[in-house]
C-alpha positions in Angstrom: 48.0 -16.4 -6.8 45.2 -14.1 -6.8 42.0 -15.6 -5.6 38.7 -15.0 -7.7 35.2 -16.1 -7.1 32.1 -15.9 -9.1 28.7 -15.5 -7.3 25.2 -14.9 -8.6 23.4 -13.2 -5.8 23.6 -10.0 -8.2 21.1 -11.9 -10.5 18.3 -12.8 -8.0 16.5 -9.5 -8.7 15.7 -9.9 -12.3 16.2 -13.6 -12.3 13.2 -14.1 -10.0 10.9 -11.8 -12.2 12.1 -13.3 -15.3 11.5 -17.3 -14.4 8.2 -16.1 -12.5 7.0 -14.4 -15.8 8.1 -17.0 -18.2 6.8 -20.0 -16.0 3.5 -18.1 -15.6 3.2 -17.6 -19.2 3.8 -21.1 -20.2 1.6 -22.6 -17.4 -1.4 -20.1 -17.7 -1.7 -20.0 -21.5 -1.3 -23.7 -21.7 -3.6 -24.4 -19.1 -6.3 -22.2 -20.5 -5.9 -23.5 -23.9 -6.1 -27.1 -22.8 -9.1 -26.2 -20.8 -10.9 -24.4 -23.7 -10.0 -27.3 -26.1 -11.3 -29.8 -23.6 -14.6 -28.2 -23.9 -14.7 -28.9 -27.5 -14.8 -25.1 -29.0 -13.4 -24.3 -32.3 -9.7 -23.8 -33.1 -10.1 -20.2 -33.8 -11.7 -19.6 -30.5 -8.9 -21.4 -28.7 -6.4 -19.3 -30.6 -8.2 -16.0 -29.8 -8.4 -17.2 -25.9 -4.6 -17.7 -26.2 -4.0 -14.3 -27.4 -6.0 -12.8 -24.9 -4.3 -14.5 -22.2 -0.9 -13.3 -23.5 -1.9 -10.0 -23.5 -4.2 -9.6 -20.2 -1.4 -12.0 -18.5 1.5 -9.7 -19.6 0.0 -6.6 -18.4 -1.1 -8.5 -15.2 2.2 -9.5 -14.3 3.8 -6.1 -15.0 1.5 -4.2 -12.7 1.6 -7.0 -10.1 5.2 -6.9 -10.1 5.6 -3.3 -10.1 3.1 -2.6 -7.2 4.7 -5.6 -5.1 8.5 -4.3 -5.6 7.4 -0.7 -5.3 5.8 -1.5 -1.9 9.1 -3.2 -0.9 11.0 -0.2 -2.3 8.8 2.3 -0.1 9.5 0.2 3.0 13.2 0.3 2.6 13.0 4.1 1.7 10.9 4.6 4.9 13.3 2.5 7.1 16.4 4.6 6.0 14.8 7.8 6.6 14.2 6.7 10.1 17.6 5.5 10.4 19.1 8.6 9.2 17.1 10.6 11.9 18.1 8.4 14.4 21.6 8.6 13.5 21.5 12.5 13.6 19.7 12.6 16.9 21.2 9.6 18.9 24.5 8.8 17.6 25.8 6.9 20.7 22.7 4.6 20.9 23.1 3.8 17.4 26.8 3.3 17.8 25.9 0.8 20.7 23.4 -1.1 18.5 25.9 -1.5 15.9 28.4 -2.7 18.1 25.7 -5.4 19.6 25.2 -6.5 16.3 28.5 -7.6 15.7 29.0 -9.0 19.2 25.9 -11.4 18.4 27.8 -12.3 15.4 30.7 -13.6 17.0 33.3 -10.6 17.6 34.6 -9.8 21.0 33.2 -6.6 22.6 36.4 -4.9 21.9 36.7 -5.5 18.4 32.9 -5.2 17.7 33.4 -1.6 19.1 36.3 -1.0 17.0 34.6 -2.2 14.0 31.2 -0.3 14.8 33.3 2.9 15.1 35.4 2.6 12.0 32.1 1.6 9.9 30.4 4.4 11.3 33.1 6.9 10.4 33.2 5.5 7.0 29.4 5.3 6.2 27.2 5.1 9.1 23.8 4.8 7.2 25.5 2.2 4.9 26.6 0.0 7.8 23.3 0.2 9.7 21.3 -0.3 6.3 23.4 -3.4 5.6 23.9 -4.9 9.2 20.7 -3.6 10.8 18.2 -3.6 8.3 19.4 -6.0 5.7 19.3 -3.7 2.9 22.2 -4.1 0.4 22.8 -3.0 -3.3 22.3 -6.6 -4.5 18.9 -7.1 -3.2 17.6 -3.5 -3.5 14.3 -3.3 -4.8 13.9 -2.2 -8.3 10.1 -2.0 -9.4 10.6 -1.1 -13.1 13.4 -3.7 -13.9 10.9 -6.4 -12.0 7.8 -5.0 -14.0 9.5 -5.4 -17.6 11.2 -8.5 -16.9 8.0 -10.3 -15.8 6.0 -8.7 -18.7 8.5 -9.5 -21.4 9.0 -13.0 -20.1 5.5 -13.8 -19.6 5.0 -12.7 -23.1 7.5 -15.0 -24.7 6.2 -18.1 -22.2 2.7 -17.6 -23.4 3.7 -17.2 -27.2 5.3 -20.8 -27.2 1.9 -23.0 -26.3 0.1 -20.3 -28.6 2.2 -21.2 -31.6 1.9 -24.9 -31.0 -1.9 -24.5 -30.8 -2.1 -22.5 -34.2 0.2 -25.2 -36.1 -1.4 -28.2 -34.5 -4.3 -30.3 -35.5 -7.7 -29.2 -34.0 -8.3 -32.7 -32.7 -4.8 -33.1 -31.0 -4.5 -29.7 -29.5 -4.6 -30.9 -25.8 -2.1 -33.4 -26.6 0.4 -31.2 -28.6 0.0 -28.2 -26.2 0.3 -30.4 -23.0 3.2 -32.1 -24.3 5.3 -29.4 -25.7 4.4 -27.1 -22.7 6.1 -29.6 -20.2 8.9 -29.7 -22.4 9.1 -26.0 -22.5 8.8 -25.8 -18.7 11.5 -28.5 -18.1 13.8 -26.2 -20.2 13.0 -23.3 -18.3 13.7 -24.9 -14.9 16.9 -26.3 -16.0 18.1 -23.0 -17.3 16.9 -20.9 -14.1 18.6 -23.4 -12.1 21.8 -23.4 -14.1 21.6 -19.5 -14.0 21.5 -19.6 -10.2 23.8 -22.3 -9.9 21.2 -24.6 -8.3 20.7 -28.4 -9.0 19.4 -28.6 -12.6 17.3 -32.0 -12.3 15.5 -30.2 -9.1 14.8 -27.1 -11.0 13.3 -29.2 -13.9 11.1 -31.5 -11.7 9.6 -28.8 -9.6 8.6 -26.6 -12.5 7.4 -29.5 -14.5 5.4 -30.9 -11.7 3.4 -27.9 -11.1 2.8 -27.4 -14.9 1.2 -30.8 -14.9 -1.0 -30.0 -12.0 -2.5 -26.9 -13.6 -2.8 -28.1 -17.1 -4.6 -31.2 -15.5 -6.8 -29.2 -13.3 -8.0 -27.0 -16.2 -8.6 -30.0 -18.7 -11.0 -31.7 -16.1 -12.8 -28.3 -15.7 -13.1 -28.2 -19.5 -14.3 -31.8 -19.5 -16.8 -31.3 -16.8 -18.4 -28.0 -18.1 -17.5 -27.6 -21.7 -20.2 -27.7 -24.2 -19.1 -29.6 -27.7 -20.0 -27.2 -30.5 -20.7 -28.1 -34.1 
C-alpha cells in the first residue's frame, strides 16, 4: 500500500502574511473606530477615519512586509554566495563540515561521510544551504508574495468593521463594532488554525484576546481625551 502524507509547511510563507494582515486590519481599524467613537465625534468623521486607516494600513503593511522579507532574502542570497565561494576554494573543508553536521544528527562517522560525499556530488550548494544554513525551498523568502498578501488581507480585514460602522446606529457604534470585530477575529483565528493544522480553540482564543486588549485600550483613550461634539 502506498503511503501518502499531507503537510502544511509550504503554506507558512503566505499564511503568516495573510493572517497578520487580516488580523491587523480588523484590530487596527476596529480599535481606531472605537477610540474615535468613544470621543463622541460624528458618524461621518468615524467613517472617514476608518477609510483612512484602511488605505494607510494596507500600504504600511505592504511596505513593511516587503522591506522585512527583502532583508531576509538579501541575507539568504549573501550566505549562498559565500557558501558557493567556499565550495569552490576549499572543497575538502566543506565536505568535512557537512560530514560533521550529519554526525551531530546521529549518523556514524563512516555513514555521515558517505552521505556527505553523495549529496555533495549531487548538489553541493543545495546540501549546504539546506543542512548548514537552514535555507529550503519551502521557507524561501518571497518579498512580493508577502507584501501583496499582507496588503490585500489587511484591506479585507479593515473593511469588515468599517461596513459595520457605516450601517450601525451612531449611538451604538462602539457596541456593534466591538462585538462584530471579536466575532471576525474568532473566525479568522479558527480558519488560520485549521489551515495550519493547529488547535482551533487555541487559535480563536489568542486572536480574540489581543483584539479585546487593543479595542479596550483605544476606547479608554477616547473616553479620557475625547471631546463630545454637538
